[in-house]
Structures are given as structure tokens and as C-alpha cells.
C-alpha positions as CSV (number, residue, x, y, z in Angstrom):
1,M,0.0,0.2,0.2
2,T,1.4,3.4,-1.0
3,A,1.5,6.1,1.9
4,T,-0.7,9.1,1.2
5,A,-2.6,11.9,2.9
6,G,-6.1,12.5,3.6
7,G,-6.1,16.4,3.3
8,P,-5.7,19.0,6.2
9,D,-6.3,18.0,9.5
10,F,-5.3,21.1,11.5
11,I,-4.4,24.7,10.6
12,A,-2.5,27.0,12.6
13,L,-1.4,30.8,12.1
14,Q,1.7,31.8,13.9
15,V,1.1,35.3,15.6
16,R,3.1,37.7,17.7
17,D,0.3,37.9,20.4
18,V,-1.4,34.6,21.1
19,E,-4.1,35.9,23.3
20,A,-4.6,39.0,21.2
21,A,-5.1,36.9,18.3
22,A,-7.5,34.3,20.1
23,A,-9.5,37.2,21.2
24,F,-10.0,38.3,18.1
25,Y,-11.2,35.3,16.3
26,E,-13.4,34.7,19.5
27,E,-15.0,38.2,19.4
28,H,-15.4,38.9,15.7
29,L,-15.8,35.5,14.1
30,G,-17.6,33.6,17.2
31,L,-14.9,31.1,17.3
32,R,-14.8,29.0,20.6
33,R,-11.8,27.5,22.4
34,A,-11.3,24.0,22.4
35,P,-11.3,22.6,25.9
36,A,-7.8,21.7,25.8
37,S,-4.6,23.7,23.8
38,P,-0.9,22.9,24.0
39,P,1.4,25.8,25.5
40,G,2.1,28.7,23.2
41,A,-1.4,27.9,21.5
42,V,-5.3,28.3,21.6
43,V,-6.9,26.0,20.0
44,F,-10.8,26.7,18.7
45,A,-13.2,23.9,18.3
46,T,-13.8,24.5,14.6
47,E,-15.2,21.6,12.3
48,P,-14.3,19.6,10.6
49,V,-10.8,21.1,11.0
50,P,-9.3,22.3,13.8
51,F,-8.0,26.1,14.1
52,A,-5.6,27.5,16.0
53,V,-3.5,30.5,16.8
54,R,0.2,29.4,18.0
55,E,3.3,31.4,19.1
56,P,6.3,31.5,16.0
57,L,8.2,28.4,15.6
58,P,11.9,28.9,16.4
59,G,13.4,30.9,13.5
60,V,10.2,32.2,12.4
61,D,10.4,36.2,12.4
62,L,7.2,37.6,11.3
63,D,8.7,40.9,11.2
64,A,10.7,40.1,8.3
65,V,7.9,39.7,6.1
66,E,5.4,42.1,4.7
67,R,2.4,40.0,5.3
68,P,2.4,36.7,7.0
69,G,0.8,33.6,4.9
70,L,1.5,35.2,1.2
71,G,0.5,32.9,-1.0
72,V,-1.9,30.7,1.3
73,A,-5.5,30.7,0.8
74,L,-7.5,30.3,4.2
75,W,-11.1,30.3,3.9
76,F,-14.1,30.1,6.6
77,R,-17.9,29.0,6.1
78,T,-20.4,31.4,7.6
79,A,-24.4,31.5,7.2
80,D,-24.4,35.2,6.4
81,A,-21.1,36.8,4.5
82,Q,-22.7,40.3,4.1
83,A,-24.0,40.3,7.7
84,L,-20.4,39.4,9.2
85,H,-18.5,41.8,6.6
86,D,-20.7,44.6,7.7
87,R,-19.8,43.6,11.4
88,L,-16.2,43.2,10.8
89,Q,-16.1,46.7,8.8
90,A,-18.2,48.5,11.5
91,A,-15.7,47.1,13.9
92,G,-12.6,48.4,12.2
93,V,-11.0,45.5,10.8
94,P,-9.5,45.7,7.4
95,I,-11.7,44.6,4.3
96,V,-9.0,43.4,1.9
97,K,-11.7,42.3,-0.9
98,A,-15.7,43.5,-0.5
99,P,-18.1,41.2,-0.7
100,E,-19.2,39.6,-4.2
101,D,-20.8,36.4,-5.4
102,G,-18.4,34.0,-6.6
103,P,-18.1,30.1,-6.9
104,F,-18.7,29.0,-3.2
105,G,-21.7,31.8,-2.8
106,R,-21.3,35.4,-1.3
107,M,-17.7,36.1,-0.1
108,F,-15.2,38.6,0.8
109,T,-11.6,38.6,2.3
110,F,-10.5,40.5,5.5
111,A,-7.0,40.7,7.2
112,G,-6.6,39.4,10.5
113,P,-4.8,40.7,13.5
114,E,-1.3,39.5,12.2
115,G,-2.3,40.3,8.5
116,Y,-3.2,37.2,7.4
117,A,-5.6,37.3,4.7
118,I,-8.8,35.5,5.4
119,T,-11.7,34.6,2.8
120,T,-15.1,34.3,4.4
121,H,-17.9,32.4,1.8
122,E,-21.4,31.5,2.5
123,D,-21.9,27.5,3.2
């Protein structure tokens, strides 16, 4: 049997301030913390793939890049993309791409607290 991968099983963003980033995702996206997280990280109870924010790995300098995660597409689903967009915009969260109808329904992109571009789409 050939070894294969089944797809993403865990996603973590490296951030400068774990608690501030965790508070952002809780407050603005409504994510809830998982019952347990490893040291230096906050894991959220997201389904089907757990999502986390964590301290940078050794050798990672987030200040050395213009925007972390450049080239990576990170998408979250939502029941109402326009309402989420309006709430984030009113809270001063930078909107990278305005809402539009796309192949996965209504979608838009915002910048998280570390500058990661995150797209939300309607499920």
C-alpha cells in the first residue's frame, strides 16, 4: 500500500500575541476555544478541521515579511457573508476584498490581526 495524505487535519497561524489573536477570532468570528490547547497556542473547536493560533516556531520572524501567509488561501464558512462583512467593517477590521458572489456563494476577504488574509464564504 502506498502512503497518502487525506487532506488538511489541523491549521494554525503563527502570531506575535497569542491571546490578542485568540480574542480577535472569538470576538469577531465567534470561534470558541477547545477544552485543551498545547502550551503557547489556543486551539478552537472548529469543524471539520481544528484551527489554532500559536507562538511562532523557532526561526520564524513575522516582522521580516510584509504579510504573513502570502500565497496561502485560508477560507472560513459563514451563514451570512454580507452580515459578517458589515460587522467586521463596522469594527474597523481591514477588508481586503469587498463582498461578491463567487463559485462558493457570497464571499469577501478581511485581514486578521497579524495581516493574514482570510476569506469567508456562505455555506
